[in-house]
N, C-alpha and C positions, 0 to 999 in steps of 0.2 A: 899592281900599282894603279893601272888605269881604272880599275873598278873602284878603288878607294877615291880617286880624283872625281870620277863620275858620281858616286854617291854623295861626296862632299858638295859638289856643285849643285846637285839635285836638291839637297837640303837647303842650300842658299836660295834656290829658286822657290821652294816650298815656303820658306820663311818670309820671303817678300809677299807672296800672294796671301798668306794667312794673316799678315800684319803682326806676327809674333817674332820679335827681334831675336829671341833666343831658341826658336824651334830647332835650328840646326843642331843644337846641343843634344837633341834627342836621338841623334844618329845611333847611339849604342844603348839606348833605352830598351830593356827586355822585359818589362813587367807585363805579364798576361793575366788579366782579371779572371775570376772564376765565371763559368759559363751559366750558372743559375743563380739569379739574385734572389736572396731570402730576406733582405731587409733593405729598404731605401727610404730615406726621409725627404719627402717633397713637402717643404714647409710653406710653399706659396699659397696654399689654401688654409693656412692657420691664421689666427688672429694676433696682430701685433700686440705685445704686452702680455700675452698669455703664455703659460708653460707649454712647451711643444707636446702634443698629444700622443706622439708615438714613442715617448721616452718615459722612464721612471727616474725620479729624483732620489738619489742616494743621500746627498746632503747638500747644504748651500742653497743658492737661488740661481735660477735660470729662466729666460723667457725669449719668445720670438721677437726679433728686432729687424728693422729695415736699414740697411746701410747702403747708402747710394741706391742703386737699382736691385740690390741683393737682399733677398730674405734670408736671415741667418738666426742661429741660435747664440744668445749672448749669456755669458756667465756674469751675473750681477754680483757675485761673491765667489770666492774660492768654492767651487762646486763640482759635483760628479753626477753624471747621468748615464743611464743604461738603456739600450733598446728594450721596448716593451714587447717581448716575444711571449709565445704561448707556453714555452717550456723553460724551466730554470737553466738547463744545459742546452744551448742552442748552436754552438759552434761545431761544424763537421770536422773531420780529420784534416781535410784539405780546404782552405778558404782564403779569400782575400778581403781586406778592408781598405777603403779608400775614403778620404775626406779632404776638404780644403780648410786651411787655418790662416789667420791674419796675425802678422807680426807688425807692431808699430815701431820696432827698433828703439823702444825705450821701455822703462819700467824693469822689473824682474818677471819676464815672460817665459811661461812653460805650459805645455799641454802634455797630458799623460794619457796613454791608452793602457788601461789596467786590466790585465788578464789574471784569472785565477790560475794557480799551479805554476806559472812560469814568471810572474812578477809584473812590473810596470815599466812600460816603454816611455822613456823621458825624452820629450821632443823640445829642444831649445834653438835659439838662433844659431849658436856656434856648433852644436853637435846633437846626435841622437844616441841614447844609451839604454841598455837593458842589462841587468845583472852586471857582470864584469866586461861586457862588450860595449864598445863605443865607436863611432865614426863621425867624422867632421862634416858639417855642412859648408855653404859658402857664405860667410858672414857679410861679405860686401853686397849681396843682393838680398838681405834679410827682411827689409820692409815690404809690406804689401801681402797679397794672397800667395799662398804656396800649397802645392799638392802633395799629400802623403799617401804612399801606397804600401801596404803590408801583405806579403805572401806567405802563407803558412802551409807546409806539406809534410805530414809525418814527422814532426819535431824539428824540421828544417824551417828557418825563418829568414826572409829577405825584407829589407825595409828601404824604400826609396823616399828621397826628398826632391821634389820636382824631377829633373832628368837624371839626377845622380843616385846610384845604389850606395847607400851608406853603411848598410850592415848585411852581412852574408853569414849566417850562423848555421853550421851543419847539424848541431843537435842542441835543442833547448831543454832536453831532459824529461819533458813531459808534454801532455796534450792539453791545452786550455779548453774549457767548455763554455766560457762566456767572457764578455769584455764590457768595459765602460770607458767613458772619456771624461777626464777631469781637466781642470786649467787653474792657473794662478791668474787673477784678474785684478791687479793692482791700479788699472787705469780707469776704474769705474767712475771715480769722483771727477775726472776729466772728460767724461763721455766717451771713453775708450775702453769698453769692457773686452775681454778675450771672446772671440767669436769664431764659429766653425760653421760650414755648410756643406752640402753635397755628400752626405754620409752614406756609404753603400757597403753592404756585406754581401758576398757572393760565395757559393760553393764551387770548389775547383773542379777541374776535369783533365782529361788526357791532352797531351800536346796537340798543337793544331793539325800537323801533317798526319798524325795518328788518326785523329777525328775525321780528316778528309777521306783517308783510306778506308776506315771502318764504315763510315756513314755516307760517303759521297758528297758530303758538304760540311762546311764549318758554320756553326751559329755562334756569333759573338756579340756581346753587349759592351765590349770594351772599345769600340769606336764610338767616341762621345762627340756630340754636336752642340753648338750653341742653341738655345731654345728657339724653335721655329726658324732656324737658319740651317744652311748647308755648311757653314764653316766648322772645321773639325778642331777640337781641342787638342793641345799639344800632347797630353797624356795618352791620347789614342795611339801614338806612334809605336808603342810596344807591340800592339797587334799588327799594325801595318808593316813595321820592320820585319816581323816574323813571317807575314805572308809574302813580302818581297823576297826575303832569303829562301823561302820555299819554292817560289817560282824560279829564282836563279839557279837553284840546285836541281831543279826537274824541268828540263828545257822543253819537254813536249806537253807540259801541264798547261791547260787552258781553264779559265774560270769565268763564271757568270757572277757578277756582283749585284746582289739584290737587296734593296732597302725596304724597310718595314717601319711604320709608326704605330703608335697607339691610337685609340679612338677619339682622343680629345680633338676638337676643332672640326672644320668642315671637311667632308671626304674628298672634295676636289682639291682643296689646299694640301691635304695629307699625301695625296697621290703625287702632285707636283713636287712636294718637298722630299718624298722618298726617291724620286727620279733624280733630283739635283744632288741628293746625298750620296747615291751610288755613284754617280758621275764624278763627284768630288773625290771618292776614294780611288776610282780609276785614275783620275788625273795624278794623284800623288804617287801612285804605283808607277805610272809612266814616267814621272819625273825622277823616280828612283832607278830608272834604267830598264823597266820591263816594257816589252813590246806591246803597243796598244792592240795589236791583232789578237793577242792571247786573252784579251779581257772583254767581256760583254757587260752591259749594265741594264738593270731593270728596277722599276719601282712599283710597289704594290700598295702603298698607303697603309690603311688599316684593314685591308680586305682579307688578310690571312693571319689572323691572331693565333698565337700559340696557347694563350691563356685568356679567360673571359673578359678582361678589361674591368674588373671590379674593384680591385685593391691597388695600392701604389705599386706593390710588387708585381701584380699582373701586368700592369701597364709598362713597368720598366723591362720586363722580360719580352713584351711585345715590340718594344723599340730596339731594333736589332738590325745588324748587317749580316747577311748570309753569303758565303762563298760556295758556289755549286760547281762541282767538278764536271767539265764538258767532255 
């Protein structure tokens, strides 16, 4: 009971520091993204008004748009787009898909993640469904940006809407090989087209503790930060919760938290940013009840790339946090 009170209080503190009123709701969030990014759409270098270059148009009309400070993909008509991949079948057996969508809380709004072989995931303000399976969202908080996360592992499928696990399906009956995203966009005439951003596809891996025992370290791209800042996005709490749990269950375990950036920007700024980000991860773990003496922090900037920093996916894989067993 004391541990539950401590964790709840810690999340209250974290939510205050982050400025995210609802981040304490992520206390039970257990989504772990895949460890190798195979598609990420960074549309900040795209031209507003043009079709997004990393996608294929299946039907309808879509273009890059700027909403407030966000570069987004806007559906100008009921449209469907698919990642522009090298092979027609590009989904591994174990994968995760994440993206952000915007609900205006008006019109007939719906987004669809269309899979071959298993059907269409229907995402609406009130509920999410696929085949005969459905789960309810929280319609009271429907307007604005929301994060959708999908985890697929050998026919098992989990779907999250913000902090809530909406679907947990043990057997979808088949393995999909590709996906696309479509939307109803009835608000175009009012200047409110259906919009999405931050689309990421990653190949899955083994559980975090098994990775640590096998490799002596965990490499994760699932701890996400605001661009150019050390502030952590709420959807990162799936990984952070799992690391906290791992430390709580293994009292002698000590970790070095190491931050890495891609090569964009100045080397000195990247070095400082990586140090601040690793320190922020430590701060949250301490708020969750982990002894600070069990955690070290380091930042390496862009000095230790895993990939050559040539493509969007290369850079996304280089932006990472590593937990090294001490």
